[in-house]
C-alpha positions as CSV (number, residue, x, y, z in Angstrom):
1,M,52.0,81.6,184.0
2,I,54.5,82.6,181.4
3,L,54.1,86.3,182.3
4,E,54.5,85.5,186.0
5,L,57.7,83.6,185.3
6,L,59.1,86.3,183.1
7,R,58.4,89.0,185.7
8,S,60.2,86.9,188.3
9,I,63.5,86.5,186.6
10,P,66.0,87.9,189.1
11,Y,68.3,90.8,188.4
12,G,71.7,89.5,187.0
13,R,70.3,86.1,186.0
14,V,69.2,84.6,182.7
15,I,66.9,81.8,181.7
16,S,66.2,80.1,178.4
17,Y,63.0,80.4,176.4
18,G,62.4,76.6,176.7
19,K,63.0,76.6,180.5
20,V,60.3,79.4,180.9
21,A,57.9,77.2,178.8
22,E,58.7,74.1,180.9
23,L,58.3,75.9,184.2
24,A,55.0,77.3,182.9
25,G,53.8,73.8,182.3
26,C,53.9,73.9,178.5
27,P,54.3,70.4,177.1
28,R,56.0,70.9,173.8
29,A,59.6,72.1,174.2
30,G,60.4,73.7,170.8
31,A,57.0,75.0,170.0
32,D,56.4,76.4,173.5
33,A,59.9,78.1,173.5
34,R,58.7,80.0,170.4
35,R,55.5,80.8,172.3
36,V,57.6,82.4,175.0
37,A,59.5,84.4,172.4
38,R,56.2,85.6,170.9
39,V,55.0,86.7,174.4
40,L,58.2,88.6,174.9
41,H,58.0,90.2,171.5
42,S,54.4,91.3,171.8
43,M,54.1,92.1,175.6
44,S,57.4,93.2,176.9
45,K,56.7,96.9,176.7
46,K,53.1,96.7,177.9
47,H,53.9,94.5,180.9
48,A,57.5,95.7,181.7
49,L,59.0,92.2,181.1
50,P,62.7,91.8,181.4
51,W,63.1,90.4,177.9
52,W,66.9,90.8,178.0
53,R,67.2,88.1,180.7
54,V,65.9,85.4,178.3
55,V,68.4,83.7,176.1
56,K,68.7,80.5,173.9
57,K,69.4,77.3,175.7
58,D,73.1,77.4,174.8
59,G,73.4,80.9,176.3
60,S,73.5,82.7,173.0
61,I,71.5,85.8,172.2
62,G,68.3,85.0,170.3
63,L,67.7,88.4,168.8
64,K,68.9,89.3,165.3
65,D,68.0,93.0,165.9
66,G,68.7,94.3,169.4
67,G,71.3,91.7,170.3
68,E,73.8,94.4,171.2
69,L,71.3,96.2,173.4
70,Q,70.5,92.8,175.1
71,R,74.2,92.3,175.7
72,R,74.7,95.8,177.1
73,L,71.7,95.4,179.5
74,L,72.9,92.0,180.7
75,R,76.5,93.4,181.3
76,E,74.9,96.3,183.2
77,E,73.4,93.7,185.6
78,G,76.8,92.0,186.0
79,V,76.2,89.1,183.6
80,E,79.4,87.9,182.0
81,F,79.9,86.3,178.6
82,L,82.2,83.6,177.6
83,P,84.9,84.3,175.0
84,S,82.7,82.5,172.5
85,G,80.0,85.1,173.0
86,E,77.4,83.2,175.0
87,V,76.3,84.0,178.5
88,D,78.2,82.1,181.2
89,L,75.2,79.9,182.1
90,G,77.0,78.0,184.8
91,R,77.3,81.3,186.8
92,F,74.3,83.3,185.6
93,G,71.7,80.8,184.4
94,I,68.6,79.6,186.2
95,G,67.5,76.0,185.9
96,P,68.8,72.5,186.1
97,D,69.7,72.5,182.4
98,F,72.1,75.4,183.1
99,G,73.7,74.0,186.2
100,G,73.2,77.3,188.0
101,F,71.6,75.8,191.0
102,G,72.3,72.1,190.7
103,P,71.2,69.4,188.3
104,A,68.9,67.5,190.7
105,A,66.3,70.2,191.3
106,E,62.7,69.6,190.6
107,L,60.6,72.0,188.4
108,D,58.6,73.0,191.4
109,D,61.8,74.0,193.2
110,W,62.5,76.4,190.3
111,A,59.0,77.8,190.4
112,D,59.5,78.3,194.1
113,Y,62.9,80.0,193.6
114,L,61.4,82.3,191.0
115,G,58.5,83.1,193.4
116,V,55.8,81.7,191.1
117,K,52.9,79.7,192.5
């Protein structure tokens, strides 16, 4: 399910590690956000995952190495950053915690939006 969600992140949008875990049905927020990070780290190349579209829940870049590449790839997709350096989640984020599509949406609605069954 995590791979399906990651493959489905739309061009020009971002989602948090924790939101991917939540949508995939993982019950432990922090630990499962790290699981998503490990999946991205170990499988992005093999499965052509759009790793650059996943950010921390505050919109900041999670990578220590490769952060500039991630910013460049996001900018190329039209994603804009706030003056503080975080992604403008209100405009480019997916999920109720970002406010990108409204705070009242159910998790199933987000899975439907991402095209994940």
